[in-house]
C-alpha positions, 0 to 999 in steps of 0.5 A: 785752524792749522791745529784744528784741521790736523786734529779733526783729520786724524779722526778719519785718517789713522795716518797721513802726511800733513802739508800745511801752508802754516808749518813744516811738513809732518807725518801724523799717526804711527805709519812712517810712510802713509798713503794719504797726503793732506794739503791744507791752507787753513785761511787763504786771503787772510788780509781780506778775511780780517775785513770780512770781505773774502775768506777761503780755506782749502783741504785736499787729500792726495793718494800716493798709491793712486797717484791722484787726489781723491777729495778736495774741499774749498770753503768760501766763508762769507758767501751763499755758496760756501763749499766747493767739493770734488771727490772720486766716487766708488765707480771711478768717476770724479764729481764736483758740487757746490754747497750753499749756505742752506745745505743744498748740493748742486752738481757742477758739470762742464760749462758751454763754450764762451768766446774770449770777447764774451768772457769774464776772466779773473786774475789775482791782480790786487798787488799794484806793482807785482800783479796789476801792472804786468797784467796791464801790459798784456795788450793783446789779451786786453784787446781780445777781451774788449773786442766786439762780440755778437750784436756789436756789444763789448762784454769781455771783462777782467775781474779779481780772483783768489787762489783755489776759489778762482778755479772753483768759480770757473767750475761753477760757471760764475766766471769763464777763466782764471789765469796766473802768469806772473809768480805762479801759485803755490800748491796750496793755492792751486791744487785743491781748486784744480781738482774741483775744476777737473771734476766739473769737466774743466781744464787747466794748461800751463803757459806752453799749452800743456794740460796740467794733470792729476799725477803730481809725482808725489811718491815720497815724503821727500818729493812732497816736501820739495814740491811745496816750494814750487809755483804753477803758472796756468790758464784755467777754463771750462773749455780747452778752446778758450784756454788756448785762445787766451794763451795765444794772446799772452806775451811772456 
């Protein structure tokens, strides 16, 4: 898939920086300093994909001259909603869509506000010691999720999320928030879904409460190569108030 994506992308982009999780950074085409950087994770959650449970693939194109992403596609291999797409239109507006197995395109826009006590919050909690135990120690967050909501019902929930798809699920309204507070997500696992969420009107902040923007500071191949080693901790929601409500519960 790493080689196939590179081959197919070259049919549309004459020259680009190819930043794939599966190999070292490389320049494709004759231009030694291309404007496009293509970020690819050919097969995320491979350990689950081989079990036919979950399987995701991420592609994002970033323009160095525009200092922002211009298109992102996150593929959800095994489900009815198979593609999450974001793109910058000719009118300068970012738009996001969910594409179903039958080829229908559904616009994704900002979701209504949800209180934390009513929210479905996801986290990559699958690794018992490295992920689940630290999350279980976030007692204030769990108490807030377990608090009584309207009518005395307890509807807050914790679920499992994976990479960029977890941010796309927030964009689609399937979940209300997703967070990564331990190791952080690598660029391949965070940025494609972040752009989809942004285009759908959602928000992502770091653990200090600062908004995470679309300018990644990628001005050269050297800077892009260095950025690939970074990790991003974040809280991503459809509503800034919910993101801040979650942040205030966290113990760091």
